[in-house]
N, C-alpha and C positions, 0 to 999 in steps of 0.2 A: 504493499499499499504506499502510495507517494503522498506525503503531506505537503500541502500548498498553503504558504503563508502570503495571502492576498494583499495585504497591506504592504508587505516588504516588496512585493512584486510592483505594486504601484508606486513606491518610493524610488525604486531603481529602473523604472521603465524610461526609455528614452523618448523624447518628445516626437510625436508622429501625427498622422492625420486624425486618429481618435482624439488626442488632445486638442488639435485644432477645431474639430467640430464641436466638442464640448464647450471650449472656450467661446466660439462663435454663438452658439445658441444661449449660453448664459449671459454673454454680453449683449446680445439683442434683446433679451428679456428685461436686463437692468436698465437698457436704454429706454425701453418702453416704460418701465416702472419710474425712472427720472422724468420722463415727460409727463406722465400722469400727475406726478407729484407737483411739478412746476407750473403746469398749465393754469392752475387756479390763480396763482399769483399774477401771471401774465395777463388774464382776462378780468381780474378783479375790478379794475376801474370802470370798464364797460359794463360789468354785471351790476355794480353799485348804481351806475346811472340809469340802466333800463328797468331794474327792480325797484329803485328808489328806497335802498336800505342806507342806514347810517354806518358810520365807521365802525361802531360798536357791534352791530349786527354783522357787518362784513368780517370782522375779526372772528366771530363765532363760526360763520360759514367756513372759513379757512381751517379754524382749529378741529372742524368736525372730522375731516379727513386724519389729523393728528390722533385724535381719540381712536379712530378706527386702525390706524398703524399700531398703536400701542397694544390693542387687544389681538390684532392679527399678528404680530410678531410672536406674542406669547402662545396663542391657541394654536396657530398653524405651524409655528415652528415644533411645538410639541407633538402635533398630530403627525407630522412627517415621520416621526420615529416609530408611529404605529401603522401607517397604511402605506408607507414608501414614499421617498422623497420626490420621485418623478411625478406622481399624481398630486403631491401637495403642491408642487411647483405650477401644474397645469391648473389646479382649482384657483391658485392665486392670480394667475394670469387672466383666467376668465373673469375673476371678481373685478380687478381693477380696470380691465378693458370694458366689460359691459357696463358697469355702474358709472364709469367716468364719462361714457357716451351717453348714458340715461340722464346724468346731471345736465347735459346740453339740451335735453328736451323738456326741462322743468321751467316753470314760469314764476314760482315763488321761492323766497329764501329757505323756507322751513323743508320743502321736498328736495331742493338742491342739497341741503346740509345732509339730509338722510341718504341720498345718493352718494355723496362724498364720504360719508362714514362707511358705507358698505364698500365702496372703492377702496378706502384706506385699509380695510382689513386685508385685502390682497396685496396692497403696496407694501404693508409692513410685514406680512407673512412671507412674501417671495425673498425677502433679503436673507434671512438666516439659512433658508434652504439652498439657494445657489452657492452661498459661501460655503456651506457644509459639502455641497457636491463638488466644488472646484478643489477644496482642500483634500477631499478623500482621493481624487483621480489625479492630481497634479504630481509630477515627479518631485522628490524632496528638494532637489538643488534649486528648483525654480518655483516652489509652491507659493511664496509669498508674492513673487512677481506676478504669477498666473492669477492669484485671487484679486490683487490690486488692479492689474490690467482689466479683468473683467468687470470690476466695480467701477472703474473709471467711466463705464458706459452711463452711469448714474449722472455724472456732470455732463456728459455728451447729450444725455436725454434733457437736461436743463437748458443747454444752449440751444438744441433742436426747437424746444418750446419756445424760447426767446425769438429765435429767428423766423422759424415758420409761423408761430402766433401772430408776429407783426403784420404779415401779409394776408393771412386769414381773417384777422380782426377787421382790417380795413375794407376787405373785399365782400366778406360774407358773415360778419358779425361774430360775437363771442361764442355762439353756440357751435360754430364750425370747428374751433379748436378742440372742444370736448369730443365732438362726433368723431373726429379723426383718430381719437383714442381708441376707438372700438376696432380698428383695423386688425390689431394683432390676433384677434380671436381665430383668425384663419390659420394662424401657425400651429395651433394646438395639435392636430394630427401629426404634424411633421416632427413636433417635439416628442410626442409619445413614441414615434417610430424610431427617432435617432438617438435620444437621450437615455443612457444606461441608468439602472436602478442602482441603489446603494448596495455595494457588496455584502456587508454584514446582514442587511435585510433579506437579500436572496438567500444567504446561508440559512437564516432562521425560518425563512419560508420554504426551504429545501427545494428551491427553484435552480437546481445545479445545472442544467442544460443552458439556461439563460445565463447563468454565472460564467460558464466556460466560454460562451459566446463572447461576453464582454472581455474576459481576460485575454482571448485570442486577438481582439481588436486592440486592446490597450498594450499588450506585449506580443508581437507577431512571432517571437520565437518559442511561445508557449505551444505545446501540443497536448491536447486533452487526452486522457486515458480512462478507462472504466473505473480504475481503482483509486483515482484522485480523491483525496480526503480534505475537505475545506472545514477549517475550524476557526472560531472567533477567539482570539487570545483572551486569557482571564482577565487582563485589564481592561478589556473592551466589552466585556459582558455586562448587560444592564439587568441587575436584579432588583425588583420592586419597582417603585415609581421612578421614572426618568428624572423628575425634578429633584427628588430626593438624592439621586446620583451625583447631582452638581455639588453637594456638600460632603460627599464621601471622599475617602482616601486622602484627606488632607486639602481638599480643594475648596472647602467652605469659605475661609477668609479671602482668597484670591477671587472667588466668584463675586463676593461683595465689592471688592475692588474693581472688578470689572464693570459692575453695575454703576459704581460712582463714576468711573471714566466714561462710559457710554452716556450717563446722565448729563455731565459737564460738557462733553463734546457736542452733543446734540442741542444743548442749550445755547452754546456758542454759534453753531451753525444757523439756527433759526433766528438768533437775536440779530445776527448780521443780514440774513436774508431779508427779515421784516423791516429793519430799522436803518440799515446802512444808507440807503439813498436819502432818507428823511434826515438824518443826523448831518449828512455832509451838505445838503442843501441849506439846512439851517445854519450851517457854519459859514455859508457864502461861497461855497465852491460850485462852479458851473462846469460840470462834466458831462453834460448832455443828459440823455435820457436814462431811465432806469435799466433799460436793456443793456448799456454799456456796462454797468455794474455787474449784471447778471453774467454777461459773457467774461468779464475779467476774472470774477469770483470763480467761476466754473473752469475757466481754463487754468487758473492757478490750482484748482482741485485736481484736475487731470495730471498736472505736473508733479503735484504733491503726492497723489496715489502712486502713480507709476514709479516715481523716483523713490518714495518710501519703500515701496516693495522691492525695488531693486537692492537698496541698501540693506533690507531686512533679510535678503537671501545671502548677503555677504558678511553682515554683522549681526549681533544679537538683537532680535526683533524687539525685545523689551526695551532695550536701551536706544534703539532708533526711535521708538515711540515717545520715550522720556524727552529726547532731543526735540521732536516734532511739537509736543505740548509746550515745551518752553519756548520754541519759536513763535508759537501761537500767542502766548502771554505778551511777547516783546512786540510783535508785529501790530496786534490789535490795540495795545497801550499806545503806539507811536501814531496810530491813526487820529488820536485826540489832539495832536500838535500840529500847528501850521508848518506845512511843506509844500514844495512845488508840485505842480500837476503830475509830471512823470514819476516823482518819488511817491506821490499818493497812489497812482495806478501800481506801482511796484509793491507798495504795502498792502493794497487790496488784494493783489494776486497772492502775496504771502499769506495773507488771512485765509484766502481760499485753500491754499495748499496745506496749512496747518490746522485747519478746522474740517472742512469736508474731506480733504485728501487724508488727514490723520484719522478721520472716523473709519474710512475705509481700510486702512492699515490696522487699526483696532479690530475691526471685524476679522481680518486675517489672522491676528495674533489669538483671539478668541477661538477661531476655527482649529488652530494648532493645539490649543490648551486642553480642550475636552476631547474624550474617547469618541469614536466615530458613532457609536451606538447611541449617545446622548449630545451629539454635536449640534444639531438642529435645536434640541431643546435648550441647550446652554447658550448658543447665540441668540436664540429667540426671547429667552427671558432678559438676557443683557440688553437687547435692542428694545423689548417691550418697556423695560424700567426706564431706559434712555428716553423713549418717547414722552415720558412725563415731563422731561426736561425741554423737550421741543415745544410741549403745550404751554408750559410756564414761561419761556423765554418772551414771546412777544407781548405778553401781559406784564411781566416784570419790567422790561426795558420801556415798554409803553408808558408805565406809571412814571418811570424816572424822566423820561422826555417830557411828560406833562409838568413835572415839577420845575422845568426850565433850568436844570443844572448845567454847568459848564461842560463843554464838549469833552474835555479830558476825563471828567468823572463818569460820563455815560461810557465811554470806551473802557475805562478802567473796571467798571462794573461787568462789561462783556468778558474782559481778560481774566478776572478773578478766578472763574471756573477752570482756565487753563492751568493756573497754579494747583488747584486742588487735584486735577486730573493728572498733573505731572507726579504728584506725591502718591496718588492711588496706584498708577501703574508701576512705580519704582517699588511699591510694596507687594506686588504680586509675587507669589512663590513660585518661580518658573520650574524649580525641581519637581514640583507636584504635577507638571503639565503632562499631557499624553506624549508629546514629543520627547520630552526629557526621559521619561519611563522607557520609551522605545530605545533610545540610544543606550540607557543602562541595560536593557535586556540584551541588546546586541553585543555589549562589551563583555557581559557574563558568558554568553554563548560562544564568543570569538575573543579570547583575551588578547591574542595576538594583534 
């Protein structure tokens, strides 16, 4: 009988067409996800004018999707560990595509908010699942790069919403940008056909023929035999509730630190997304439309995500993250001081790289920290807790803006979470992570 370690095979596999296909599909899904999340902000002025809603009600309409994302990240991330990751991803794609399009057919703010909440379930739920999928199948040497490269699609989706939305809004009204979000549902049959299921899930379901087919695509040198034996390592077996597993084997403290980091980072992301243009306009800067800020922030996010992933594959991902959060604290604080326009654009780009980009690298680290059997659950809970930061940010910073504080104090308030996140990540016990345990097991098995 031949014993097959599927995780080791994934770790050592050479990048090939299988990985390219997986990266392409997950990237497309994240681009659609990013578009759906950004589209409300792009269309909000037109929606407010047509529906006659106040700024306060408009804030609630935007926040409804964030509430949905919080619940979706927790529930659908956990569900994936039970029904399979592929179906969870498809369910999320259907939710955010169909209900974002449905929001474009509403005529009052209440139904709009309901549709955006339901879309938010899918927007929030798909993130932990695609991160877990890329983490599981990516070769170990380029794992962080693969995850962050895929997740940079989130920023690309935001830029797509900004560029495409401007033309659609002018020609066809705000409804058109929402209706366009329904197009991705046609991808569902292709995703079900092309995307592999999680390997531990296939083993638990005894779907060994399907597993062998996936392994042959992932590692072309693999030749299946009838006596192949596939087992889940002891450290990867989930016993009892998957949520409880997050606090077992010494992971409890680090799980809390991940939750704090996610909360603080998403607070910064949504504080900047909601109030950057308003704050800078109030300071007397004339930088054009808010579209410019969206493009610069998201362009910086792409650079930060891909660059951070590249660094994480070559250095310790934990300390790369500590440096990125520290950069966020500095760059956001500097936004509050008078600088030239080119320097201001540079600072906005650095803020995008060290907030949105850093959030993506944090997803990658969480994906490496938890065992594969509870990876979606771990990322989902961290993302779900973090969404409460996203919900609070527009309200907290909006209150500070209403107090007419000096510009420096507003940006200082946004940068304080970066300091807290820096401390939280530095306290994560990396030796308790799944990746560290894998290295320890390999050293015991092969002392040389």
